[in-house]
ZAZA-755634 format. One record per atom (N, C-alpha, C): atom name; residue in three letters; y, x negated, z negated; residue number from 0. Coordinates in steps of 0.02 Angstrom, whole numbers. Each point is the difference from the previous one (the first is absolute). Example, Ala and Ser with C-alpha at 12.3 -4.5 7.8 and 13.67 -1.06 7.14 Angstrom:
<recs>
<N ala <-284 -660 -390> 0>
<CA ala <59 45 0> 0>
<C ala <60 -45 0> 0>
<N ser <53 18 36> 1>
<CA ser <59 -42 -3> 1>
<C ser <55 39 -37> 1>
</recs>
This chain:
<recs>
<N met <-1783 12990 -6129> 0>
<CA met <64 26 16> 0>
<C met <57 -22 -50> 0>
<N val <-17 9 -65> 1>
<CA val <48 -22 -52> 1>
<C val <9 -75 2> 1>
<N leu <-49 -38 11> 2>
<CA leu <4 -75 1> 2>
<C leu <39 -20 57> 2>
<N phe <-7 31 59> 3>
<CA phe <42 -18 59> 3>
<C phe <75 15 -12> 3>
<N ile <15 59 -29> 4>
<CA ile <70 16 -16> 4>
<C ile <31 -51 -52> 4>
<N trp <-37 -11 -51> 5>
<CA trp <21 -48 -48> 5>
<C trp <14 -67 26> 5>
<N leu <-41 -24 45> 6>
<CA leu <10 -65 30> 6>
<C leu <62 -1 44> 6>
<N phe <11 58 31> 7>
<CA phe <65 3 42> 7>
<C phe <60 3 -46> 7>
<N val <-2 35 -58> 8>
<CA val <55 0 -42> 8>
<C val <15 -73 -31> 8>
<N val <-51 -30 -18> 9>
<CA val <7 -71 -27> 9>
<C val <31 -46 57> 9>
<N leu <-26 10 59> 10>
<CA leu <30 -41 58> 10>
<C leu <75 11 7> 10>
<N ile <22 62 -3> 11>
<CA ile <70 21 11> 11>
<C ile <42 -30 -57> 11>
<N ile <-25 9 -62> 12>
<CA ile <38 -27 -60> 12>
<C ile <6 -73 6> 12>
<N asn <-53 -35 16> 13>
<CA asn <2 -73 4> 13>
<C asn <48 -20 52> 13>
<N ser <0 30 58> 14>
<CA ser <46 -19 57> 14>
<C ser <70 13 -19> 14>
<N ser <14 52 -38> 15>
<CA ser <69 20 -17> 15>
<C ser <27 -51 -49> 15>
<N tyr <-40 -15 -51> 16>
<CA tyr <24 -47 -48> 16>
<C tyr <8 -71 30> 16>
<N thr <-42 -21 42> 17>
<CA thr <9 -65 36> 17>
<C thr <65 0 41> 17>
<N ala <14 57 37> 18>
<CA ala <61 2 40> 18>
<C ala <62 1 -45> 18>
<N ser <-4 34 -57> 19>
<CA ser <58 3 -45> 19>
<C ser <15 -67 -29> 19>
<N leu <-52 -36 -25> 20>
<CA leu <8 -66 -27> 20>
<C leu <26 -49 52> 20>
<N thr <-23 4 60> 21>
<CA thr <27 -43 52> 21>
<C thr <75 16 15> 21>
<N ser <18 64 -1> 22>
<CA ser <71 17 10> 22>
<C ser <43 -25 -58> 22>
<N ile <-22 3 -61> 23>
<CA ile <37 -22 -55> 23>
<C ile <13 -75 2> 23>
<N leu <-53 -35 18> 24>
<CA leu <6 -71 5> 24>
<C leu <47 -22 60> 24>
<N thr <-9 38 54> 25>
<CA thr <48 -14 60> 25>
<C thr <69 12 -17> 25>
<N val <18 54 -35> 26>
<CA val <66 14 -17> 26>
<C val <29 -50 -50> 26>
<N gln <-42 -26 -46> 27>
<CA gln <28 -50 -47> 27>
<C gln <15 -62 38> 27>
<N gln <-39 -21 54> 28>
<CA gln <15 -57 39> 28>
<C gln <60 6 43> 28>
<N leu <13 64 22> 29>
<CA leu <57 12 47> 29>
<C leu <63 14 -37> 29>
<N ser <-1 5 -63> 30>
<CA ser <61 14 -39> 30>
<C ser <46 -59 4> 30>
<N ser <67 16 -5> 31>
<CA ser <50 -48 7> 31>
<C ser <3 -45 -61> 31>
<N pro <9 -67 7> 32>
<CA pro <7 -45 -56> 32>
<C pro <63 6 -39> 32>
<N ile <49 38 28> 33>
<CA ile <66 7 -31> 33>
<C ile <-8 46 -62> 33>
<N arg <20 -22 -55> 34>
<CA arg <-2 39 -59> 34>
<C arg <71 14 -32> 34>
<N gly <44 -35 27> 35>
<CA gly <70 5 -27> 35>
<C gly <45 -52 32> 35>
<N ile <63 -5 -25> 36>
<CA ile <45 -49 27> 36>
<C ile <-24 -73 -8> 36>
<N asp <-37 -13 -57> 37>
<CA asp <-19 -69 -9> 37>
<C asp <-53 -24 53> 37>
<N ser <-46 45 14> 38>
<CA ser <-52 -18 49> 38>
<C ser <31 -4 66> 38>
<N leu <53 45 17> 39>
<CA leu <29 2 68> 39>
<C leu <39 -69 9> 39>
<N val <31 -25 -50> 40>
<CA val <41 -63 4> 40>
<C val <-48 -61 19> 40>
<N thr <-59 0 -27> 41>
<CA thr <-45 -56 10> 41>
<C thr <-30 -3 68> 41>
<N thr <2 56 39> 42>
<CA thr <-27 5 66> 42>
<C thr <48 -23 52> 42>
<N asn <-17 -8 62> 43>
<CA asn <43 -13 54> 43>
<C asn <13 63 44> 43>
<N asp <-16 57 -24> 44>
<CA asp <9 55 44> 44>
<C asp <71 22 -1> 44>
<N arg <20 37 54> 45>
<CA arg <68 24 13> 45>
<C arg <16 59 -43> 45>
<N ile <57 6 -23> 46>
<CA ile <23 51 -49> 46>
<C ile <57 39 36> 46>
<N gly <-4 66 -2> 47>
<CA gly <51 41 28> 47>
<C gly <51 23 -52> 47>
<N phe <60 14 20> 48>
<CA phe <50 28 -44> 48>
<C phe <50 41 40> 48>
<N gln <35 44 -39> 49>
<CA gln <48 47 35> 49>
<C gln <65 -41 19> 49>
<N val <25 14 59> 50>
<CA val <61 -32 24> 50>
<C val <56 19 -49> 50>
<N gly <39 -51 -20> 51>
<CA gly <58 12 -45> 51>
<C gly <-21 4 -71> 51>
<N ser <-63 -7 -18> 52>
<CA ser <-18 6 -73> 52>
<C ser <10 -69 -31> 52>
<N phe <8 2 -67> 53>
<CA phe <7 -64 -35> 53>
<C phe <-72 -33 -9> 53>
<N ala <-49 33 25> 54>
<CA ala <-70 -32 -5> 54>
<C ala <-4 -64 37> 54>
<N glu <36 -5 53> 55>
<CA glu <-2 -68 40> 55>
<C glu <24 -59 -41> 55>
<N ser <60 11 -28> 56>
<CA ser <26 -52 -44> 56>
<C ser <-42 -14 -63> 56>
<N tyr <-28 54 -27> 57>
<CA tyr <-36 -4 -63> 57>
<C tyr <-66 -42 19> 57>
<N leu <-32 12 56> 58>
<CA leu <-63 -32 15> 58>
<C leu <13 -73 17> 58>
<N met <56 -13 33> 59>
<CA met <15 -73 18> 59>
<C met <27 -39 -60> 59>
<N gln <47 27 -42> 60>
<CA gln <29 -41 -52> 60>
<C gln <-41 0 -65> 60>
<N glu <-27 61 -18> 61>
<CA glu <-38 3 -61> 61>
<C glu <-75 -23 5> 61>
<N leu <-32 20 55> 62>
<CA leu <-68 -16 6> 62>
<C leu <-14 -57 48> 62>
<N asn <57 -29 28> 63>
<CA asn <-11 -59 44> 63>
<C asn <-46 11 60> 63>
<N ile <4 57 29> 64>
<CA ile <-36 17 62> 64>
<C ile <40 -19 61> 64>
<N pro <-31 -42 44> 65>
<CA pro <38 -21 59> 65>
<C pro <22 61 46> 65>
<N lys <57 -7 31> 66>
<CA lys <22 56 37> 66>
<C lys <-44 16 65> 66>
<N ser <-40 -51 17> 67>
<CA ser <-43 10 60> 67>
<C ser <-57 51 -14> 67>
<N arg <-11 10 -65> 68>
<CA arg <-52 49 -20> 68>
<C arg <23 67 -8> 68>
<N leu <69 12 6> 69>
<CA leu <30 64 -11> 69>
<C leu <15 32 66> 69>
<N met <-7 68 1> 70>
<CA met <10 39 62> 70>
<C met <43 61 -20> 70>
<N ala <55 7 28> 71>
<CA ala <48 57 -11> 71>
<C ala <-29 63 39> 71>
<N leu <-4 54 -36> 72>
<CA leu <-26 66 31> 72>
<C leu <57 49 -14> 72>
<N gly <7 48 48> 73>
<CA gly <56 42 -3> 73>
<C gly <-16 73 -14> 73>
<N ser <-61 22 -5> 74>
<CA ser <-16 71 -9> 74>
<C ser <-72 5 -27> 74>
<N pro <-16 59 -34> 75>
<CA pro <-61 5 -25> 75>
<C pro <-54 5 57> 75>
<N gln <15 23 56> 76>
<CA gln <-43 -2 56> 76>
<C gln <-21 -70 17> 76>
<N glu <49 -43 -1> 77>
<CA glu <-15 -74 12> 77>
<C glu <-43 -30 -55> 77>
<N tyr <12 23 -59> 78>
<CA tyr <-43 -21 -59> 78>
<C tyr <-75 11 19> 78>
<N ala <-12 61 18> 79>
<CA ala <-69 22 15> 79>
<C ala <-28 -40 58> 79>
<N glu <42 -5 53> 80>
<CA glu <-26 -35 60> 80>
<C glu <-19 -71 -13> 80>
<N lys <45 -33 -37> 81>
<CA lys <-13 -74 -13> 81>
<C lys <-61 -6 -47> 81>
<N leu <-6 45 -53> 82>
<CA leu <-55 -9 -44> 82>
<C leu <-65 17 34> 82>
<N glu <-3 48 42> 83>
<CA glu <-66 16 36> 83>
<C glu <-17 -52 52> 83>
<N ala <52 -31 31> 84>
<CA ala <-15 -50 50> 84>
<C ala <-20 -66 -33> 84>
<N gly <15 -9 -65> 85>
<CA gly <-15 -60 -33> 85>
<C gly <52 -55 9> 85>
<N val <57 19 25> 86>
<CA val <57 -47 8> 86>
<C val <25 -27 -66> 86>
<N val <4 52 -49> 87>
<CA val <21 -22 -69> 87>
<C val <-56 24 -44> 87>
<N ser <-11 -39 -53> 88>
<CA ser <-50 21 -47> 88>
<C ser <26 47 -53> 88>
<N ala <61 -1 -14> 89>
<CA ala <27 46 -50> 89>
<C ala <77 10 11> 89>
<N ile <23 51 -34> 90>
<CA ile <72 18 2> 90>
<C ile <27 -9 -65> 90>
<N val <55 -34 -7> 91>
<CA val <36 -6 -66> 91>
<C val <68 42 8> 91>
<N asp <7 50 -39> 92>
<CA asp <58 44 4> 92>
<C asp <16 28 -66> 92>
<N glu <56 33 -6> 93>
<CA glu <19 35 -60> 93>
<C glu <-46 62 -14> 93>
<N arg <-11 11 -60> 94>
<CA arg <-52 51 -17> 94>
<C arg <15 69 26> 94>
<N pro <61 25 -3> 95>
<CA pro <13 69 32> 95>
<C pro <-17 1 74> 95>
<N tyr <16 -53 35> 96>
<CA tyr <-16 3 73> 96>
<C tyr <-79 -4 9> 96>
<N val <-30 -40 -42> 97>
<CA val <-74 -4 7> 97>
<C val <-34 65 -18> 97>
<N asp <27 37 -53> 98>
<CA asp <-28 69 -14> 98>
<C asp <13 46 57> 98>
<N leu <57 -3 30> 99>
<CA leu <14 43 58> 99>
<C leu <-45 -17 58> 99>
<N phe <-12 -61 13> 100>
<CA phe <-45 -19 51> 100>
<C phe <-72 21 -9> 100>
<N leu <-23 -3 -63> 101>
<CA leu <-70 16 -17> 101>
<C leu <-8 76 -1> 101>
<N ser <55 37 -8> 102>
<CA ser <-8 75 -6> 102>
<C ser <-23 28 71> 102>
<N ser <9 -35 51> 103>
<CA ser <-25 24 68> 103>
<C ser <-50 -45 33> 103>
<N asn <-21 -52 -37> 104>
<CA asn <-48 -49 29> 104>
<C asn <-58 -11 -52> 104>
<N cys <-53 34 11> 105>
<CA cys <-55 -3 -47> 105>
<C cys <-46 -60 10> 105>
<N arg <12 -39 53> 106>
<CA arg <-46 -55 14> 106>
<C arg <19 -63 -42> 106>
<N phe <56 3 -31> 107>
<CA phe <24 -63 -35> 107>
<C phe <6 15 -76> 107>
<N gln <5 -49 -41> 108>
<CA gln <7 6 -70> 108>
<C gln <39 -57 -31> 108>
<N val <21 10 -61> 109>
<CA val <37 -51 -35> 109>
<C val <-49 -42 -41> 109>
<N val <8 -65 1> 110>
<CA val <-46 -48 -36> 110>
<C val <46 -37 -49> 110>
<N gly <-22 -15 -62> 111>
<CA gly <34 -40 -44> 111>
<C gly <52 45 -35> 111>
<N gln <40 -33 -39> 112>
<CA gln <53 31 -39> 112>
<C gln <69 -20 28> 112>
<N glu <50 40 -21> 113>
<CA glu <68 -17 19> 113>
<C glu <19 -69 -30> 113>
<N phe <31 -43 41> 114>
<CA phe <15 -64 -25> 114>
<C phe <74 -12 -6> 114>
<N thr <40 53 2> 115>
<CA thr <72 -6 -19> 115>
<C thr <18 58 -47> 115>
<N lys <51 -9 -38> 116>
<CA lys <22 49 -48> 116>
<C lys <64 34 18> 116>
<N ser <29 -19 58> 117>
<CA ser <62 33 20> 117>
<C ser <-12 68 21> 117>
<N gly <44 47 -14> 118>
<CA gly <-5 69 20> 118>
<C gly <58 24 45> 118>
<N trp <6 66 4> 119>
<CA trp <52 29 38> 119>
<C trp <60 16 -40> 119>
<N gly <56 7 30> 120>
<CA gly <60 19 -38> 120>
<C gly <54 32 44> 120>
<N phe <53 22 -27> 121>
<CA phe <54 30 37> 121>
<C phe <62 -39 -18> 121>
<N ala <41 -19 48> 122>
<CA ala <61 -39 -6> 122>
<C ala <61 44 1> 122>
<N phe <40 -9 -52> 123>
<CA phe <64 37 -10> 123>
<C phe <61 -50 -13> 123>
<N pro <56 21 12> 124>
<CA pro <55 -47 -13> 124>
<C pro <5 -14 -75> 124>
<N arg <28 -52 -16> 125>
<CA arg <8 -18 -71> 125>
<C arg <35 54 -37> 125>
<N asp <-21 15 -62> 126>
<CA asp <27 50 -42> 126>
<C asp <-1 71 29> 126>
<N ser <-46 10 43> 127>
<CA ser <-4 69 33> 127>
<C ser <-33 44 -50> 127>
<N pro <24 62 -13> 128>
<CA pro <-30 50 -46> 128>
<C pro <-69 29 24> 128>
<N leu <-8 -12 68> 129>
<CA leu <-69 25 31> 129>
<C leu <-55 -43 -25> 129>
<N ala <14 -61 -20> 130>
<CA ala <-59 -45 -21> 130>
<C ala <-34 26 -62> 130>
<N val <41 21 -50> 131>
<CA val <-30 30 -62> 131>
<C val <-34 64 14> 131>
<N asp <30 45 40> 132>
<CA asp <-28 65 14> 132>
<C asp <-69 -12 37> 132>
<N met <-1 -43 51> 133>
<CA met <-58 -16 37> 133>
<C met <-56 -31 -41> 133>
<N ser <18 -45 -44> 134>
<CA ser <-47 -30 -41> 134>
<C ser <-34 53 -46> 134>
<N thr <44 40 -31> 135>
<CA thr <-23 52 -48> 135>
<C thr <-46 51 38> 135>
<N ala <18 18 63> 136>
<CA ala <-40 48 36> 136>
<C ala <-71 -32 16> 136>
<N ile <-2 -61 18> 137>
<CA ile <-61 -33 18> 137>
<C ile <-44 -10 -64> 137>
<N leu <34 -16 -55> 138>
<CA leu <-39 -5 -63> 138>
<C leu <-30 67 -21> 138>
<N thr <38 57 9> 139>
<CA thr <-24 63 -14> 139>
<C thr <-58 21 44> 139>
<N leu <3 -17 67> 140>
<CA leu <-56 17 41> 140>
<C leu <-63 -42 -16> 140>
<N ser <13 -60 -21> 141>
<CA ser <-61 -43 -19> 141>
<C ser <-31 23 -60> 141>
<N glu <40 27 -50> 142>
<CA glu <-28 22 -63> 142>
<C glu <-42 69 7> 142>
<N asn <26 46 37> 143>
<CA asn <-35 64 8> 143>
<C asn <-51 1 58> 143>
<N gly <-10 -57 30> 144>
<CA gly <-53 -4 51> 144>
<C gly <19 22 71> 144>
<N glu <59 22 8> 145>
<CA glu <23 21 67> 145>
<C glu <3 -56 50> 145>
<N leu <15 -60 -23> 146>
<CA leu <7 -59 44> 146>
<C leu <-73 -17 28> 146>
<N gln <-48 3 -40> 147>
<CA gln <-70 -12 24> 147>
<C gln <-26 56 46> 147>
<N lys <24 59 -12> 148>
<CA lys <-19 55 44> 148>
<C lys <34 -7 72> 148>
<N ile <58 -26 -2> 149>
<CA ile <37 -12 64> 149>
<C ile <-35 -58 37> 149>
<N his <-20 -49 -38> 150>
<CA his <-36 -57 32> 150>
<C his <-65 22 30> 150>
<N asp <-39 42 -39> 151>
<CA asp <-65 21 27> 151>
<C asp <10 49 61> 151>
<N tyr <47 38 -2> 152>
<CA tyr <13 48 55> 152>
<C tyr <15 -35 67> 152>
<N trp <41 -54 -6> 153>
<CA trp <20 -31 67> 153>
<C trp <-43 -62 15> 153>
<N leu <-28 -32 -47> 154>
<CA leu <-34 -64 14> 154>
<C leu <-71 0 -13> 154>
<N lys <-31 53 -31> 155>
<CA lys <-72 2 -13> 155>
<C lys <-33 11 65> 155>
<N arg <-62 -25 9> 156>
<CA arg <-40 10 57> 156>
<C arg <-19 71 6> 156>
<N lys <27 33 52> 157>
<CA lys <-14 73 10> 157>
<C lys <-55 11 52> 157>
<N thr <-3 -43 51> 158>
<CA thr <-49 8 55> 158>
<C thr <-64 -35 -11> 158>
<N cys <-4 -38 -55> 159>
<CA cys <-58 -43 -13> 159>
<C cys <-36 24 -59> 159>
<N ala <-64 9 9> 160>
<CA ala <-42 21 -58> 160>
<C ala <-13 -58 -42> 160>
<N lys <-3 12 -63> 161>
<CA lys <-19 -54 -48> 161>
<C lys <-67 -26 14> 161>
<N pro <-8 -69 9> 162>
<CA pro <-64 -27 15> 162>
<C pro <-45 9 -56> 162>
<N asn <-63 19 15> 163>
<CA asn <-50 11 -51> 163>
<C asn <-55 -49 10> 163>
<N ser <-3 -45 -53> 164>
<CA ser <-48 -53 3> 164>
<C ser <-74 21 -1> 164>
<N asp <-12 65 -27> 165>
<CA asp <-68 25 -7> 165>
<C asp <-22 38 66> 165>
<N ser <49 11 47> 166>
<CA ser <-19 39 58> 166>
<C ser <-53 -35 45> 166>
<N asp <6 -70 1> 167>
<CA asp <-45 -32 43> 167>
<C asp <-63 -27 -35> 167>
<N gln <-9 20 -63> 168>
<CA gln <-58 -25 -34> 168>
<C gln <-54 54 4> 168>
<N leu <-64 -27 1> 169>
<CA leu <-55 45 5> 169>
<C leu <-19 25 -70> 169>
<N gln <-5 66 -7> 170>
<CA gln <-20 30 -60> 170>
<C gln <-57 48 8> 170>
<N leu <-21 32 -55> 171>
<CA leu <-57 44 8> 171>
<C leu <14 61 46> 171>
<N glu <68 20 -3> 172>
<CA glu <14 57 42> 172>
<C glu <1 -15 75> 172>
<N ser <-2 -68 15> 173>
<CA ser <-2 -19 69> 173>
<C ser <-67 16 35> 173>
<N phe <-51 10 -40> 174>
<CA phe <-69 11 28> 174>
<C phe <-27 64 -23> 174>
<N trp <42 50 -14> 175>
<CA trp <-22 65 -25> 175>
<C trp <-44 35 53> 175>
<N gly <18 -13 66> 176>
<CA gly <-38 35 52> 176>
<C gly <-71 -26 3> 176>
<N leu <-9 -67 -4> 177>
<CA leu <-63 -32 3> 177>
<C leu <-43 24 -60> 177>
<N phe <30 3 -55> 178>
<CA phe <-41 19 -61> 178>
<C phe <-17 74 4> 178>
<N leu <46 40 33> 179>
<CA leu <-13 69 9> 179>
<C leu <-64 10 45> 179>
<N ile <0 -37 55> 180>
<CA ile <-57 4 47> 180>
<C ile <-62 -22 -33> 180>
<N phe <0 -53 -43> 181>
<CA phe <-57 -26 -33> 181>
<C phe <-25 52 -51> 181>
<N gly <49 32 -35> 182>
<CA gly <-21 52 -46> 182>
<C gly <-36 59 30> 182>
<N val <31 23 54> 183>
<CA val <-33 56 39> 183>
<C val <-70 -18 22> 183>
<N ala <-8 -64 26> 184>
<CA ala <-62 -24 26> 184>
<C ala <-53 0 -59> 184>
<N cys <21 -23 -59> 185>
<CA cys <-45 -1 -56> 185>
<C cys <-19 72 -24> 185>
<N ala <49 43 -5> 186>
<CA ala <-15 71 -17> 186>
<C ala <-44 34 48> 186>
<N leu <7 -12 66> 187>
<CA leu <-41 27 50> 187>
<C leu <-72 -28 -6> 187>
<N ala <-5 -66 -12> 188>
<CA ala <-70 -29 -5> 188>
<C ala <-32 28 -60> 188>
<N leu <32 7 -58> 189>
<CA leu <-28 29 -60> 189>
<C leu <-22 71 13> 189>
<N leu <41 39 39> 190>
<CA leu <-16 71 15> 190>
<C leu <-63 6 42> 190>
<N ile <-2 -44 49> 191>
<CA ile <-64 -2 41> 191>
<C ile <-59 -18 -39> 191>
<N tyr <5 -49 -46> 192>
<CA tyr <-56 -23 -37> 192>
<C tyr <-25 54 -50> 192>
<N phe <45 34 -33> 193>
<CA phe <-19 52 -43> 193>
<C phe <-32 58 39> 193>
<N cys <22 14 59> 194>
<CA cys <-29 56 39> 194>
<C cys <-71 -21 19> 194>
<N met <-11 -62 19> 195>
<CA met <-71 -23 16> 195>
<C met <-42 6 -60> 195>
<N val <25 -20 -61> 196>
<CA val <-40 1 -59> 196>
<C val <-17 72 -15> 196>
<N phe <45 47 2> 197>
<CA phe <-11 71 -18> 197>
<C phe <-49 31 51> 197>
<N arg <1 -19 63> 198>
<CA arg <-44 20 49> 198>
<C arg <-73 -22 -17> 198>
<N glu <-10 -65 -14> 199>
<CA glu <-64 -24 -16> 199>
<C glu <-22 35 -63> 199>
<N phe <39 12 -49> 200>
<CA phe <-21 31 -62> 200>
<C phe <-24 72 16> 200>
<N gly <38 36 39> 201>
<CA gly <-19 71 18> 201>
<C gly <-69 -1 39> 201>
<N lys <-9 -46 46> 202>
<CA lys <-61 0 36> 202>
<C lys <-60 -14 -43> 202>
<N his <9 -46 -48> 203>
<CA his <-54 -19 -46> 203>
<C his <-16 56 -44> 203>
<N his <51 35 -26> 204>
<CA his <-13 56 -46> 204>
<C his <-31 61 39> 204>
<N ser <15 12 59> 205>
<CA ser <-34 53 38> 205>
<C ser <-74 -19 11> 205>
<N glu <-15 -63 12> 206>
<CA glu <-74 -19 9> 206>
<C glu <-37 11 -64> 206>
<N glu <30 -14 -60> 207>
<CA glu <-36 8 -65> 207>
<C glu <-14 73 -11> 207>
<N val <48 42 20> 208>
<CA val <-11 75 -11> 208>
<C val <-54 28 46> 208>
<N ala <-2 -24 59> 209>
<CA ala <-51 22 49> 209>
<C ala <-70 -21 -15> 209>
<N glu <-11 -62 -23> 210>
<CA glu <-66 -27 -15> 210>
<C glu <-7 -9 -76> 210>
<N pro <-60 24 -29> 211>
<CA pro <-13 -8 -73> 211>
<C pro <-11 -72 -12> 211>
<N ser <12 -18 -59> 212>
<CA ser <-7 -70 -19> 212>
<C ser <-76 -17 -12> 212>
<N pro <-20 -61 8> 213>
<CA pro <-70 -15 -11> 213>
<C pro <-22 13 -73> 213>
<N lys <45 -9 -49> 214>
<CA lys <-19 10 -69> 214>
<C lys <-16 71 -17> 214>
<N ser <43 47 30> 215>
<CA ser <-14 71 -12> 215>
<C ser <-64 22 34> 215>
<N gly <-18 -28 57> 216>
<CA gly <-62 21 35> 216>
<C gly <-61 -28 -34> 216>
<N ser <-1 -55 -27> 217>
<CA ser <-59 -27 -35> 217>
<C ser <-8 35 -62> 217>
<N arg <56 24 -33> 218>
<CA arg <-8 34 -65> 218>
<C arg <-32 70 13> 218>
<N ser <18 32 55> 219>
<CA ser <-29 68 11> 219>
<C ser <-76 -7 18> 219>
<N val <-14 -52 38> 220>
<CA val <-72 -11 16> 220>
<C val <-41 -16 -59> 220>
<N arg <30 -38 -52> 221>
<CA arg <-35 -16 -59> 221>
<C arg <-11 67 -41> 221>
<N leu <51 43 -6> 222>
<CA leu <-6 60 -36> 222>
<C leu <-56 46 29> 222>
<N gln <-1 0 74> 223>
<CA gln <-48 42 33> 223>
<C gln <-73 -23 -15> 223>
<N arg <-7 -65 -1> 224>
<CA arg <-68 -32 -16> 224>
<C arg <-22 19 -73> 224>
<N glu <48 -2 -46> 225>
<CA glu <-20 15 -70> 225>
<C glu <-18 72 -3> 225>
<N ala <37 44 36> 226>
<CA ala <-18 75 -2> 226>
<C ala <-67 8 28> 226>
<N asp <-23 -31 52> 227>
<CA asp <-65 6 37> 227>
<C asp <-56 -21 -50> 227>
<N ser <17 -57 -34> 228>
<CA ser <-52 -29 -46> 228>
<C ser <-11 47 -58> 228>
<N arg <52 32 -25> 229>
<CA arg <-6 46 -55> 229>
<C arg <-42 64 22> 229>
<N asn <9 22 59> 230>
<CA asn <-32 59 29> 230>
<C asn <-74 -19 8> 230>
<N arg <-15 -59 22> 231>
<CA arg <-67 -18 12> 231>
<C arg <-40 -7 -66> 231>
<N ser <33 -27 -53> 232>
<CA ser <-33 -8 -62> 232>
<C ser <-11 72 -32> 232>
<N asn <44 46 13> 233>
<CA asn <-9 64 -30> 233>
<C asn <-60 36 34> 233>
<N arg <-7 -8 62> 234>
<CA arg <-61 28 37> 234>
<C arg <-64 -29 -23> 234>
<N ile <2 -65 -15> 235>
<CA ile <-62 -34 -25> 235>
<C ile <-18 30 -69> 235>
<N gln <48 5 -43> 236>
<CA gln <-15 27 -65> 236>
<C gln <-25 69 3> 236>
<N ala <26 41 46> 237>
<CA ala <-23 69 7> 237>
<C ala <-70 5 24> 237>
<N glu <-20 -39 43> 238>
<CA glu <-70 -5 25> 238>
<C glu <-46 -21 -54> 238>
<N val <19 -48 -39> 239>
<CA val <-44 -27 -54> 239>
<C val <-12 59 -51> 239>
<N val <50 39 -16> 240>
<CA val <-6 57 -45> 240>
<C val <-46 51 26> 240>
<N glu <3 14 65> 241>
<CA glu <-43 50 30> 241>
<C glu <-74 -22 -2> 241>
<N asp <-13 -65 12> 242>
<CA asp <-67 -24 -2> 242>
<C asp <-30 7 -71> 242>
<N gln <42 -15 -49> 243>
<CA gln <-25 3 -68> 243>
<C gln <-16 71 -21> 243>
<N leu <32 46 27> 244>
<CA leu <-8 71 -17> 244>
<C leu <-64 21 35> 244>
</recs>
């Protein structure tokens, strides 16, 4: 019984690890070859960008990507549709728009690093007093951490759980049920074995108590013979004494 259950456990573990290894190798083969803007430029895949964004001119003038490879997209919903359909391989857009898009679309992710250093700003008339006040306020928010809190509140992924790389891996906890069944089977088998041993021991002990041992029987017989011989010799000596008298 224990051997059968152990063979079953080994079969399940072997099959699980084989399936897990196959899945890992398959995912690695199906992963996108795009690792950043450099690998994207070397391919012939189509690239999406937001309508009216400077990304179009940047891709054409700075990265020398032909216009035939570029596709203008007008909304985050269109981003998702074109990416899922495989019409475009990637979307190039400004980081705030990308963060806003990813906050409600868990199926996509950012690859590579930012490849431009231009940021956001506010335009004021020349010599406007609001420029100094606005710059001071933004600097204050940046120093006390409020600016990062605002960014996290509005642009951080709220509906997406953080991917856990260990969730798909097989660990010892993955087979606790099988090991529990095997442990119960081993304990039950040991219990049955000890019960059988105690039963045989009790039966053998009862037989020894009921029947005298051969050693004790032979000793009593020997003692009885010695007593008879002594009585016989005593009677002979008594007869000899009587005759002499």
